[in-house]
C-alpha positions in Angstrom: 100.6 102.4 72.8 98.1 102.1 75.9 99.3 99.7 77.8 102.1 102.0 77.6 100.0 105.1 78.9 98.4 103.4 81.0 100.9 102.0 83.3 102.8 105.3 85.1 105.7 102.7 86.8 107.7 100.1 84.5 111.0 99.4 83.3 112.6 98.9 80.4 115.3 97.0 79.7 117.0 94.8 76.1 118.9 91.4 76.4 120.5 89.0 73.4 118.2 86.8 73.1 120.0 83.5 73.6 118.4 81.3 70.3 119.7 83.6 67.3 121.2 87.0 66.9 119.1 90.1 68.3 117.5 91.4 70.7 114.7 91.4 73.1 113.0 94.5 74.3 110.7 93.5 77.6 108.5 95.9 79.3 107.4 95.5 83.0 104.9 97.6 84.1 102.4 96.4 87.4 101.8 92.7 87.4 102.1 92.6 83.1 105.0 92.0 81.5 105.2 93.1 77.3 107.7 91.4 75.2 109.4 92.7 71.6 112.0 91.6 69.8 114.2 93.2 66.8 116.7 91.8 64.8 119.4 94.2 64.3 120.8 97.0 66.7 119.3 99.9 64.1 116.0 98.9 65.3 116.6 98.6 69.0 117.1 102.1 70.0 114.5 103.4 68.4 112.3 101.5 69.9 113.9 101.8 73.2 114.0 105.9 72.9 110.3 105.7 71.9 109.1 103.6 74.3 110.9 106.0 77.0 109.4 108.9 75.4 106.1 107.6 75.9 105.7 105.8 79.1 106.2 109.8 80.0 103.0 110.7 79.0 99.4 111.0 81.1 97.2 107.6 81.9 94.0 107.7 79.1 91.2 105.6 78.5 92.2 102.9 75.8 90.9 103.4 72.1 87.9 102.6 71.3 87.3 100.7 68.4 84.1 100.7 66.0 82.1 97.5 66.9 81.7 95.7 63.1 79.7 92.0 63.7 81.7 89.2 62.0 79.8 87.3 59.5 80.3 83.9 58.9 80.4 83.0 55.4 76.3 81.1 56.0 75.5 84.1 57.6 77.0 86.4 54.6 75.4 83.9 52.0 71.7 84.2 53.8 71.8 87.6 53.5 73.3 88.2 50.2 70.1 86.2 48.9 67.8 87.6 51.6 68.4 91.2 49.8 68.7 89.7 46.3 64.9 88.9 46.5 63.5 92.0 49.0 62.4 93.4 45.8 60.6 90.6 45.1 57.3 90.8 47.6 58.5 88.5 49.3 59.8 89.0 53.0 63.9 89.7 54.4 62.1 87.4 57.6 60.7 84.1 55.8 64.3 84.1 53.6 65.5 84.2 57.3 63.2 81.3 58.1 63.6 79.0 54.9 67.3 79.9 54.9 69.2 78.0 57.1 72.6 77.1 57.6 72.6 73.6 55.8 70.0 75.3 52.9 72.6 78.3 52.5 76.3 76.1 52.2 74.2 73.6 49.6 73.3 77.2 47.4 76.9 78.7 47.3 77.8 75.6 46.5 75.8 75.0 44.2 76.1 78.4 42.6 79.7 78.2 42.0 79.6 75.5 39.9 76.8 75.8 37.7 78.5 79.5 36.6 81.9 77.3 36.4 79.7 75.1 34.3 77.7 77.1 32.5 77.2 80.6 33.5 76.3 83.4 35.4 73.0 83.5 34.1 72.3 80.0 34.4 73.6 79.8 37.9 71.3 82.5 39.2 68.0 80.8 37.7 69.4 78.4 39.3 69.3 79.6 43.0 66.0 81.3 42.2 64.0 79.0 41.5 65.5 77.0 44.2 65.0 79.9 46.8 61.6 80.8 45.3 60.4 77.7 45.5 61.6 77.0 49.2 60.0 79.9 50.1 56.1 78.4 48.0 57.2 75.5 50.0 57.5 77.0 53.2 54.2 79.8 53.0 52.0 76.6 52.0 52.5 75.3 55.6 52.5 78.6 56.9 48.9 78.7 55.5 48.3 75.3 56.8 47.7 74.0 53.0 50.5 72.1 54.4 52.6 70.1 56.8 55.9 70.2 57.4 56.2 66.4 58.0 54.5 66.1 54.1 58.0 67.5 52.9 60.1 64.8 54.8 59.0 62.1 52.6 61.2 63.8 50.3 64.0 64.4 52.1 64.9 60.7 52.4 65.8 60.5 48.7 67.0 63.7 49.3 69.6 62.0 52.1 70.4 59.3 50.6 71.3 60.8 47.2 73.7 62.9 48.9 75.4 60.6 51.1 75.6 58.4 47.4 77.8 61.4 46.4 79.6 61.5 49.2 81.0 58.1 48.8 81.0 59.0 45.1 83.3 61.7 46.2 85.5 60.3 48.6 86.1 56.5 46.6 86.2 58.3 43.0 90.0 57.8 42.6 90.1 53.8 43.9 86.9 52.3 41.7 87.2 52.8 37.8 85.5 54.9 36.1 82.3 52.6 34.6 81.7 52.0 38.3 81.9 55.7 39.4 79.4 56.2 36.6 76.7 53.7 37.6 76.7 55.1 40.9 76.1 58.8 40.0 74.0 57.3 37.6 72.0 55.3 41.2 72.2 59.0 42.5 70.1 61.0 39.4 67.4 58.1 39.8 66.9 58.6 43.5 67.1 62.2 43.1 63.8 62.1 40.7 62.3 60.1 43.2 62.8 63.4 45.9 61.0 65.0 42.4 58.6 62.7 42.3 57.5 63.1 45.6 58.0 66.9 45.4 55.7 67.1 41.9 52.7 65.3 43.5 53.0 67.1 47.1 53.1 70.5 45.3 51.7 70.6 42.0 47.4 71.4 43.4 48.8 74.1 44.7 51.3 76.0 42.5 51.1 77.5 39.0 52.2 75.9 35.9 55.3 77.9 36.2 56.2 77.0 39.6 56.1 73.7 38.3 58.4 74.1 35.8 60.5 75.2 37.8 60.5 72.1 39.4 61.5 70.0 36.7 64.0 72.3 35.0 66.0 73.0 37.7 66.1 68.8 38.4 66.2 67.9 35.6 69.7 70.0 34.9 71.4 69.2 38.6 70.4 65.8 38.6 71.6 65.2 35.1 74.2 62.1 34.8 75.9 63.9 32.7 76.4 67.1 34.1 77.4 64.6 37.4 79.7 63.4 35.8 81.7 66.8 34.5 81.6 68.1 38.0 82.8 65.2 39.7 85.8 64.7 36.3 86.2 68.2 36.0 89.7 69.9 37.5 88.1 73.3 36.9 85.3 72.4 39.4 87.8 71.0 41.8 87.3 73.0 44.4 83.6 73.9 44.2 82.7 69.8 43.7 84.7 69.3 47.4 82.7 72.3 49.3 79.8 70.9 47.8 80.2 67.5 49.5 81.3 69.3 52.5 77.5 71.1 52.3 75.9 67.9 51.4 77.5 65.8 54.6 76.8 69.1 56.4 72.7 68.9 55.5 73.1 65.1 56.5 74.5 64.3 59.4 71.7 67.7 60.5 69.2 65.9 59.7 70.9 62.7 60.9 70.8 65.0 64.7 67.3 66.1 63.9 66.1 62.1 63.3 67.9 60.6 66.5 
């Protein structure tokens, strides 16, 4: 009722709608007009009475709303990830630097797929492995043990595999299953190249436990059997589409960087 209290002089009138049975309530106040519609006469009279009563009230300031910052899907995901790891000795500020929108989109999609395909426990473990490895890689660069450019070498096959998986998704309904399976096998081999590059790069700096994180994560996610199941399981269709969107987003983002 704020606009009604704010304006002293106004005109309230009703008119029959010409397009359908019903009434339109028109309120003219200063240079503004407010229009509402009702479908029956028993609704019209109470509205007119209510509006007339409120027009006699003293002017007042508009009601104040509590300012609530809206969180986008990726921002919410990043905050959740940071919260989950804040007790492990990894600062939230580091997480924010490591988990950008592209990484968060991939993590959200991968986690949901693994959860449906396997279990929450496995999904949590895969997510934790990816995040911890990403953080350790960031810290190695931050401490001048490695250069950011060193990781670009692994990015090449990773992006190549993502682009191939996007093509598999877009063309799977138009090609023979064997062709799709061959393409998924190629994606597996390309991702293995990325794994090999990362292993050689990080082996001198990480413990055997963390090196195992690399092999177990790549071994699970890049396995052609896993990929085939994800691409053919109707239950995973929605999450697969989101994963493909995240892969496209990732590759497009990197293409802009490399221009």
